[in-house]
C-alpha positions as CSV (number, residue, x, y, z in Angstrom):
1,T,-7.7,-70.9,-45.9
2,E,-5.4,-68.1,-47.4
3,A,-8.4,-65.9,-47.3
4,A,-9.1,-66.0,-43.8
5,L,-5.4,-66.2,-42.8
6,A,-5.0,-62.8,-44.9
7,A,-8.1,-61.1,-43.2
8,S,-6.8,-62.1,-40.3
9,H,-3.3,-60.1,-40.9
10,W,-5.4,-57.4,-42.5
11,L,-7.1,-56.9,-39.1
12,A,-3.6,-57.5,-36.7
13,A,-1.9,-54.8,-38.7
14,G,-4.3,-52.3,-37.1
15,D,-4.5,-48.6,-37.6
16,S,-1.9,-49.0,-40.3
17,T,-4.7,-51.1,-42.5
18,P,-6.7,-48.8,-44.6
19,V,-10.3,-49.7,-43.5
20,E,-11.7,-50.4,-47.1
21,E,-9.0,-53.1,-47.6
22,A,-9.3,-54.8,-44.2
23,V,-13.2,-55.1,-45.0
24,R,-12.6,-56.4,-48.4
25,G,-10.0,-58.9,-47.0
26,V,-12.4,-60.1,-44.2
27,V,-15.4,-60.2,-46.4
28,R,-13.4,-62.5,-49.0
29,G,-11.9,-64.5,-45.8
30,A,-15.6,-64.9,-45.0
31,D,-17.1,-66.0,-48.4
32,A,-14.0,-68.6,-48.5
33,A,-15.2,-69.7,-44.9
34,L,-18.9,-69.7,-46.3
35,A,-17.8,-71.6,-49.7
36,R,-16.3,-74.6,-47.3
37,H,-19.6,-74.7,-45.4
38,A,-17.5,-73.2,-42.2
39,T,-20.4,-70.8,-41.3
40,E,-19.0,-70.6,-37.9
41,A,-15.8,-69.6,-38.7
42,A,-17.3,-66.6,-41.5
43,V,-19.1,-65.5,-38.3
44,A,-16.4,-65.2,-36.1
45,L,-14.5,-63.4,-38.5
46,L,-17.0,-60.9,-39.4
47,D,-17.6,-60.4,-35.9
48,G,-13.9,-60.1,-35.0
49,A,-13.6,-57.3,-37.9
50,R,-16.6,-55.3,-36.1
51,T,-15.0,-55.5,-33.1
52,A,-11.2,-54.4,-34.3
53,L,-12.5,-52.0,-36.8
54,G,-15.5,-50.3,-35.1
55,G,-14.3,-46.9,-34.3
56,R,-12.8,-46.7,-38.0
57,L,-15.9,-47.9,-39.8
58,D,-17.9,-45.5,-42.2
59,D,-21.3,-46.1,-43.3
60,V,-20.6,-47.9,-46.0
61,T,-17.7,-50.1,-44.7
62,A,-20.1,-50.9,-41.3
63,L,-22.8,-51.7,-44.1
64,V,-20.5,-54.1,-45.9
65,L,-19.7,-55.6,-42.8
66,D,-23.2,-55.9,-41.6
67,N,-24.7,-57.4,-45.0
68,A,-21.9,-60.1,-44.8
69,M,-22.5,-61.1,-41.3
70,A,-26.5,-61.5,-42.2
71,E,-25.4,-63.7,-45.2
72,A,-23.4,-66.0,-42.8
73,L,-26.0,-66.1,-40.2
74,M,-28.7,-67.1,-43.2
75,R,-26.1,-69.5,-44.7
76,S,-25.4,-71.0,-41.0
77,G,-29.4,-71.5,-41.0
78,A,-30.0,-69.0,-38.4
79,V,-32.9,-67.7,-40.7
80,D,-34.4,-65.4,-37.9
81,E,-31.4,-64.1,-36.4
82,A,-30.4,-63.1,-39.8
83,R,-33.4,-61.5,-41.3
84,A,-33.8,-58.4,-39.0
85,P,-30.3,-57.4,-40.1
86,A,-30.7,-58.1,-43.7
87,V,-34.0,-55.3,-43.4
88,L,-31.8,-53.0,-41.3
89,C,-29.2,-53.4,-44.1
90,A,-31.6,-52.6,-46.9
91,G,-32.7,-49.6,-45.2
92,K,-29.5,-48.2,-44.8
93,A,-28.1,-49.2,-48.3
94,K,-31.3,-47.3,-49.8
95,R,-30.4,-44.2,-47.8
96,L,-26.7,-44.4,-48.6
97,A,-27.7,-44.9,-52.4
98,R,-25.8,-48.0,-52.8
99,P,-28.1,-50.5,-54.8
100,E,-25.6,-53.4,-54.8
101,L,-25.6,-53.4,-51.4
102,Q,-29.4,-53.2,-51.0
103,V,-29.8,-56.2,-53.5
104,A,-27.4,-58.2,-51.4
105,A,-29.3,-57.5,-48.5
106,A,-32.6,-58.3,-50.2
107,L,-31.3,-61.4,-51.6
108,T,-29.8,-62.5,-48.2
109,Y,-33.4,-61.9,-46.3
110,G,-35.0,-64.0,-49.3
111,A,-32.9,-66.7,-49.2
112,E,-34.6,-68.8,-47.3
113,M,-38.5,-69.3,-48.2
114,V,-40.7,-70.8,-45.7
115,S,-42.8,-73.1,-47.5
116,G,-46.7,-72.2,-47.9
117,Q,-46.5,-68.4,-46.6
118,V,-45.6,-64.9,-48.8
119,D,-43.5,-63.0,-46.7
120,P,-44.5,-59.2,-47.5
121,T,-41.5,-58.0,-46.0
122,M,-39.6,-60.1,-48.5
123,V,-41.6,-58.9,-51.9
124,R,-41.0,-55.2,-50.7
125,L,-37.2,-55.6,-50.0
126,L,-36.8,-57.2,-53.3
127,E,-39.3,-54.8,-55.3
128,G,-37.3,-52.1,-53.5
129,A,-34.0,-53.8,-54.8
130,L,-35.3,-54.0,-58.5
131,D,-36.1,-50.3,-58.2
132,G,-32.6,-49.6,-57.7
133,V,-31.0,-51.6,-60.0
134,S,-30.6,-50.4,-63.7
135,P,-31.9,-52.2,-66.8
136,E,-28.3,-52.6,-68.0
137,N,-27.3,-54.7,-65.3
138,G,-29.2,-57.6,-66.4
139,D,-27.8,-60.3,-64.3
140,L,-28.7,-58.8,-60.9
141,R,-32.1,-58.0,-62.3
142,A,-32.8,-61.6,-63.2
143,R,-31.8,-63.0,-59.7
144,I,-34.1,-60.4,-58.1
145,L,-36.9,-61.3,-60.6
146,A,-36.3,-65.1,-60.3
147,R,-36.7,-64.6,-56.3
148,L,-39.8,-62.4,-56.9
149,S,-41.4,-64.9,-59.5
150,F,-41.1,-67.7,-57.1
151,T,-42.9,-65.5,-54.0
152,H,-45.6,-64.5,-56.8
153,L,-46.1,-68.2,-58.0
154,L,-46.5,-69.2,-54.1
155,A,-49.0,-66.6,-53.7
156,G,-51.0,-67.9,-56.6
157,Y,-51.4,-71.3,-54.7
158,L,-52.3,-69.6,-51.5
């Protein structure tokens, strides 16, 4: 796709590309690949970006890439492989005071629900993410609350 091609150009440009722009381009490319269900392409693009930009990444740009990788892994069906990085991303986002990234990590972790089980880590991550989102951000709060509601509903049946 055009987004993936643009991302590869950002990475090929090397040190002349501002890191934030390169990361935004790579994440857009990965999102485009995921929209086409090309999860392997998304994972490869994100992995390549991590390698190409490694030493130039600051805490926030590294976190953005790691969050995107956790989501790509989750959407590829590698649930167990995605959950550990999602937990790490949620913790890093909280420490960096980046609630939008904390929410992304929590929702990634909670994207796959195991039938008949309440995952205390998922509940903790979602509740922590909810605490960091202002009441004015209704759309984001609604997404978190919907996931939490289902978890609590499930708990009531167990």
